[in-house]
C-alpha positions as a printed Julia matrix, in Angstrom:
386×3 Matrix{Float64}:
 -25.39   11.02  -10.18
 -24.45    9.7   -13.63
 -23.31    6.13  -14.26
 -19.57    6.9   -14.34
 -19.59    8.81  -11.07
 -21.76    6.16   -9.43
 -19.22    3.48  -10.33
 -16.34    5.66   -9.18
 -18.12    6.14   -5.84
 -18.31    2.35   -5.39
 -14.63    1.88   -6.24
 -13.54    4.74   -3.97
 -15.59    3.38   -1.08
 -14.26   -0.14   -1.59
 -10.73    1.27   -1.69
 -11.27    2.88    1.7
 -12.51   -0.37    3.24
  -9.74   -2.6     1.88
  -6.99   -0.24    3.04
  -8.71    0.21    6.39
  -8.78   -3.57    6.69
  -5.14   -3.82    5.65
  -3.89   -1.16    8.07
  -5.87   -2.41   11.06
  -3.36   -5.28   11.2
  -0.23   -3.09   11.26
   0.13   -2.06   14.93
  -0.96   -5.42   16.32
   0.76   -7.91   13.99
   4.17   -7.93   15.7
   2.86   -8.17   19.29
   0.19  -10.71   18.27
   2.71  -13.01   16.6
   5.08  -12.58   19.56
   2.26  -13.62   21.92
   1.83  -16.8    19.87
   5.52  -17.65   20.32
   7.02  -16.41   17.02
  10.61  -15.13   17.22
  11.62  -11.72   15.8
  12.98  -13.34   12.64
   9.82  -15.46   12.28
   7.69  -12.33   12.68
   9.59  -10.79    9.78
   9.07  -13.93    7.69
   5.32  -14.04    8.39
   4.98  -10.32    7.67
   6.64  -10.75    4.28
   4.16  -13.45    3.16
   1.63  -10.82    2.15
   3.89   -8.84   -0.21
   5.53  -12.04   -1.49
   2.16  -13.48   -2.51
   1.06  -10.21   -4.06
   4.34   -9.77   -5.94
   4.18  -13.25   -7.48
   0.62  -12.73   -8.66
   0.96   -9.17   -9.99
   2.15   -9.95  -13.56
  -0.79  -12.33  -14.06
  -3.41  -10.05  -12.5
  -2.13   -7.13  -14.58
  -2.69   -9.11  -17.79
  -6.09  -10.31  -16.55
  -7.12   -6.68  -15.86
  -6.29   -5.8   -19.48
  -7.93   -8.8   -21.14
 -10.51  -10.76  -19.14
 -12.0    -8.77  -16.26
 -11.4    -5.82  -13.99
 -14.52   -5.87  -11.88
 -14.12   -9.54  -10.93
 -10.56   -8.88   -9.86
 -12.01   -6.24   -7.55
 -14.65   -8.65   -6.2
 -12.18  -11.51   -5.66
  -9.69   -9.17   -4.01
 -12.28   -8.02   -1.5
 -13.38  -11.6    -0.76
  -9.79  -12.77   -0.24
  -9.32   -9.95    2.28
 -12.47  -11.03    4.12
 -11.21  -14.62    4.3
  -7.83  -13.5     5.65
  -9.53  -12.18    8.78
 -10.8   -15.69    9.59
  -7.36  -17.22    9.12
  -5.69  -14.79   11.52
  -7.83  -16.01   14.41
  -7.19  -19.68   13.62
  -4.63  -21.98   15.36
  -0.99  -20.84   15.29
   0.11  -22.87   12.25
  -2.82  -21.44   10.19
  -2.19  -17.77   11.13
   0.53  -17.18    8.47
  -2.04  -17.99    5.77
  -3.88  -14.84    6.87
  -0.96  -12.88    5.43
  -1.04  -15.03    2.28
  -4.7   -14.24    1.61
  -4.14  -10.57    2.34
  -1.5   -10.71   -0.4
  -3.98  -12.35   -2.77
  -6.48   -9.63   -1.95
  -4.01   -6.85   -2.76
  -2.77   -8.55   -5.95
  -6.31   -8.86   -7.28
  -7.82   -5.62   -6.04
  -5.14   -3.03   -6.82
  -4.6    -3.43  -10.61
  -8.27   -4.05  -11.28
  -9.51   -1.1    -9.23
  -6.88    1.42  -10.4
  -7.39    0.45  -14.05
 -11.14    0.98  -13.67
 -10.61    4.27  -11.82
  -8.32    5.58  -14.56
 -10.71    4.46  -17.31
 -13.79    5.99  -15.69
 -12.02    9.14  -14.47
 -10.77    9.96  -17.97
 -14.35    9.6   -19.23
 -15.4    12.29  -16.75
 -12.44   14.51  -17.71
 -11.27   14.64  -14.07
  -8.36   12.21  -13.85
  -6.31   14.19  -11.33
  -9.34   14.82   -9.13
 -10.37   11.17   -8.92
  -6.82    9.91   -8.39
  -6.6    12.44   -5.57
  -9.9    11.22   -4.09
  -8.77    7.6    -4.38
  -5.54    8.45   -2.61
  -7.42   10.48    0.01
  -9.68    7.55    0.89
  -6.67    5.24    0.85
  -5.1     7.6     3.4
  -8.23    7.72    5.53
  -8.23    3.93    5.61
  -4.63    3.88    6.76
  -5.43    6.6     9.31
  -8.44    4.99   10.93
  -7.15    1.41   10.73
  -4.29    1.77   13.25
  -6.5     3.86   15.54
  -9.22    1.21   15.46
  -6.59   -1.5    15.96
  -5.25    0.11   19.13
  -8.76    0.66   20.53
 -10.04   -2.84   19.72
  -6.9    -4.6    20.98
  -6.75   -2.73   24.29
 -10.47   -3.19   24.99
 -11.33   -6.54   23.4
  -8.08   -8.45   22.85
  -5.93   -9.48   19.9
  -8.68  -11.17   17.87
 -10.91   -8.08   17.62
  -8.91   -6.26   14.87
  -8.82   -9.41   12.75
 -12.59   -9.83   13.04
 -12.96   -6.23   11.85
 -10.55   -7.03    8.99
 -12.89   -9.79    7.84
 -16.12   -7.81    8.09
 -15.44   -4.36    6.64
 -14.82   -5.23    2.93
 -17.72   -7.7     2.69
 -20.58   -5.37    1.56
 -18.47   -3.9    -1.22
 -17.75   -7.3    -2.71
 -21.47   -7.38   -3.58
 -21.64   -3.77   -4.79
 -18.59   -4.23   -7.04
 -20.5    -6.76   -9.16
 -22.39   -3.77  -10.62
 -19.23   -2.26  -12.1
 -18.52   -2.32  -15.84
 -15.35   -3.89  -17.17
 -13.7    -0.93  -18.89
 -12.11   -3.28  -21.44
 -12.64   -2.71  -25.16
 -12.86   -6.41  -25.99
 -12.85   -9.16  -23.37
 -10.74  -12.19  -24.19
  -9.07  -15.08  -22.44
  -5.66  -13.97  -21.05
  -2.54  -15.72  -22.24
  -1.22  -18.34  -19.85
   2.32  -18.24  -21.22
   4.62  -17.05  -18.43
   7.17  -15.87  -20.99
   4.66  -13.69  -22.83
   3.16  -12.35  -19.6
   6.55  -11.29  -18.24
   7.65   -9.87  -21.61
   4.6    -7.6   -21.8
   4.8    -6.68  -18.13
   8.46   -5.64  -18.23
   8.03   -3.87  -21.58
   5.48   -1.58  -19.98
   7.55   -1.29  -16.81
  10.61   -0.2   -18.78
   9.01    3.12  -19.69
  11.28    5.7   -18.0
   8.7     7.32  -15.72
   7.28    3.98  -14.58
  10.72    2.4   -14.09
  12.28    5.21  -12.04
   9.26    5.92   -9.85
   8.87    2.2    -9.16
  12.56    1.79   -8.32
  12.63    4.77   -5.94
   9.37    3.8    -4.28
  10.55    0.21   -3.83
  13.64    1.41   -1.98
  11.54    3.7     0.23
   8.9     1.01    0.83
  11.55   -1.46    2.02
  12.42    0.79    4.94
   8.79    1.7     5.53
   7.7    -1.93    5.83
  10.44   -2.57    8.4
   9.14    0.47   10.3
   5.56   -0.83   10.12
   6.53   -4.28   11.4
   8.82   -3.32   14.29
   7.74    0.15   15.43
   5.31   -1.27   18.03
   8.06   -3.47   19.47
  10.57   -0.57   19.44
   8.16    1.77   21.24
   7.31   -0.96   23.73
  11.01   -1.42   24.49
  11.6     2.34   24.89
   8.32    3.58   26.39
   6.44    0.44   27.49
   3.41    1.41   25.36
   4.12   -0.07   21.97
   0.67   -0.62   20.47
  -0.72    2.71   21.68
   2.21    4.81   20.45
   2.53    2.95   17.14
  -1.2     3.43   16.63
  -0.73    7.14   17.36
   2.21    7.35   14.93
   0.38    5.78   11.99
  -2.85    7.66   12.75
  -1.03   11.01   12.7
   0.81    9.92    9.55
  -2.47    9.12    7.84
  -4.16   12.35    8.97
  -1.19   14.4     7.78
  -1.38   12.8     4.35
  -5.0    13.84    3.8
  -4.39   17.44    2.58
  -1.67   16.42    0.13
  -3.52   13.31   -1.05
  -6.53   15.42   -1.96
  -4.4    17.93   -3.85
  -1.61   15.71   -5.18
  -3.45   14.4    -8.22
  -4.65   17.82   -9.36
  -1.22   19.38   -8.73
   0.42   16.63  -10.81
  -1.7    17.54  -13.82
  -0.79   21.22  -13.45
   2.98   21.19  -12.78
   3.92   17.61  -13.72
   3.97   14.38  -11.75
   7.78   14.22  -11.56
   8.06   17.53   -9.72
   5.47   16.47   -7.17
   7.2    13.12   -6.63
  10.59   14.83   -6.06
   9.04   17.02   -3.37
   7.27   14.0    -1.86
  10.48   12.0    -1.4
  12.14   15.05    0.2
   9.37   15.39    2.8
   9.46   11.66    3.56
  13.23   11.8     4.15
  12.95   14.79    6.48
  10.3    13.07    8.59
  12.06    9.71    8.75
  15.24   11.3    10.16
  13.46   12.02   13.46
  11.7     8.67   14.1
  14.45    7.63   16.54
  14.27   10.9    18.46
  12.71   11.01   21.92
   9.17   11.94   22.88
   6.8    13.96   20.72
   9.42   14.51   18.03
   9.4    10.76   17.39
   5.71    9.81   17.43
   4.02   13.17   16.61
   6.3    15.45   14.56
   8.03   12.74   12.5
   4.84   11.16   11.09
   3.51   14.59   10.04
   6.32   15.13    7.52
   6.23   11.51    6.37
   2.47   11.71    5.91
   2.66   14.9     3.86
   5.21   13.25    1.58
   3.34    9.96    1.17
   0.15   11.9     0.49
   1.8    13.58   -2.49
   3.6    10.48   -3.71
   0.67    8.12   -4.24
  -1.68   10.2    -6.46
   1.18   11.75   -8.45
   2.45    8.26   -9.34
  -1.04    7.16  -10.42
  -1.58   10.26  -12.55
   1.88    9.96  -14.12
   1.43    6.28  -15.0
  -2.0     6.96  -16.46
  -0.55    9.73  -18.62
   2.23    7.6   -20.14
  -0.02    4.6   -20.94
  -3.45    4.0   -22.46
  -6.49    1.98  -21.42
  -5.38   -1.3   -23.0
  -2.21   -1.21  -20.82
  -3.68    0.11  -17.55
  -3.81   -3.24  -15.76
  -0.19   -4.15  -16.46
   1.05   -0.59  -15.95
  -0.55   -0.17  -12.54
   0.35   -3.74  -11.62
   4.02   -2.97  -12.29
   4.11    0.5   -10.75
   2.42   -0.58   -7.51
   4.57   -3.68   -7.04
   7.07   -1.43   -5.25
   5.04   -1.8    -2.07
   5.07   -5.59   -2.44
   8.81   -5.83   -3.03
   9.5    -3.4    -0.22
   7.1    -5.26    2.03
   8.85   -8.51    1.17
  12.39   -7.33    1.85
  11.8    -4.86    4.68
  10.32   -7.14    7.38
  12.88   -9.86    6.67
  15.84   -7.48    6.85
  14.29   -5.71    9.83
  13.77   -9.04   11.6
  17.39  -10.06   11.11
  18.64   -6.65   12.25
  16.37   -6.77   15.32
  17.55  -10.26   16.25
  21.23   -9.29   16.19
  21.29   -5.56   16.96
  17.92   -4.63   18.47
  14.82   -2.86   17.18
  16.57    0.5    16.85
  18.51   -0.62   13.79
  15.36   -1.96   12.13
  13.88    1.54   12.46
  17.1     3.26   11.32
  16.81    1.34    8.04
  13.97    3.65    7.03
  15.81    7.02    6.84
  18.87    5.38    5.29
  16.85    3.9     2.44
  14.83    7.1     2.01
  18.09    8.9     1.28
  18.88    6.33   -1.43
  15.34    6.6    -2.86
  15.54   10.38   -3.14
  18.92   10.09   -4.85
  17.64    7.51   -7.33
  14.64    9.57   -8.38
  16.71   12.76   -8.55
  18.93   11.06  -11.16
  15.86   10.5   -13.37
  14.39   13.94  -12.59
  17.56   15.8   -13.59
  18.08   13.69  -16.73
  14.47   14.3   -17.75
  14.89   18.06  -17.43
């Protein structure tokens, strides 16, 4: 295995572990916080601490990834995720800081790792392939995390998933030190907030990056509400919240695997915008049946959503890489992936308020409604581009 592929293997493996660690929290977070005495609105507030932290740090980490270091952003992101696992099993008033350090982990890891992946993948001449592999392993992490969460919680209690969260990324924090930087000339990043934001938004204003980020932010807002309150909704309806939510997100992740593997390559062949348009359509179709009864809700619905999300992630990465160059990768991927942070910030808060006043059903209904808006927003760009 040559040097480039060896480094890509390390990044891909680390990507799997960090998203496995992230998703292992999803099915258990709501019930765990409720068991500690948090109200529905407070659960939403705690859940949003992760994306809020990540969102605030993204402009800075994007600049750092383009100037000072990419590999150390990867290392620090993995270590922050490890530390978050310890905070989750601390006394009640410390637990919210677990979400804060998860946000730090995401803010550091994502721009650094995607910038390195794009840089190394272009050197191998297989950009679409490696973005597809990255997305595939991301999906596997999100598939196995909820499944492991349900198993560990039922058999060993609430603390078990958070211990797993702290252990799984640890070996890759050491391996990531071997990575190269992928920066033409390392220099100290500017500390001027005005200059950082000016550069960040200048890159983000590129039409493809702007419209895909906007549409994905709208979709991610509903998705994060679904992630936070689906366990509580299923518990209210079926009495088996953690098990059914774990099943839902596991099926969603498994369904995304075929399209994640192919999405990057397909984007290079027919264009990223076409793949993204199809992805949003599949997500909308699946989200319309989440509130149905029985298998249609927790088996059929996540299949369509998973197929769509599988296409969406690698096609966005390929598209962003195509409209930027190496010196902008950190900021470009920092901006384009902030959609999940903004959505994760707004979604749980809105979902918590809706749940407090109208019940969990409305927090889930938010997802298909916003998916319809997201598809419409991207269609505007898609048609204008044609």
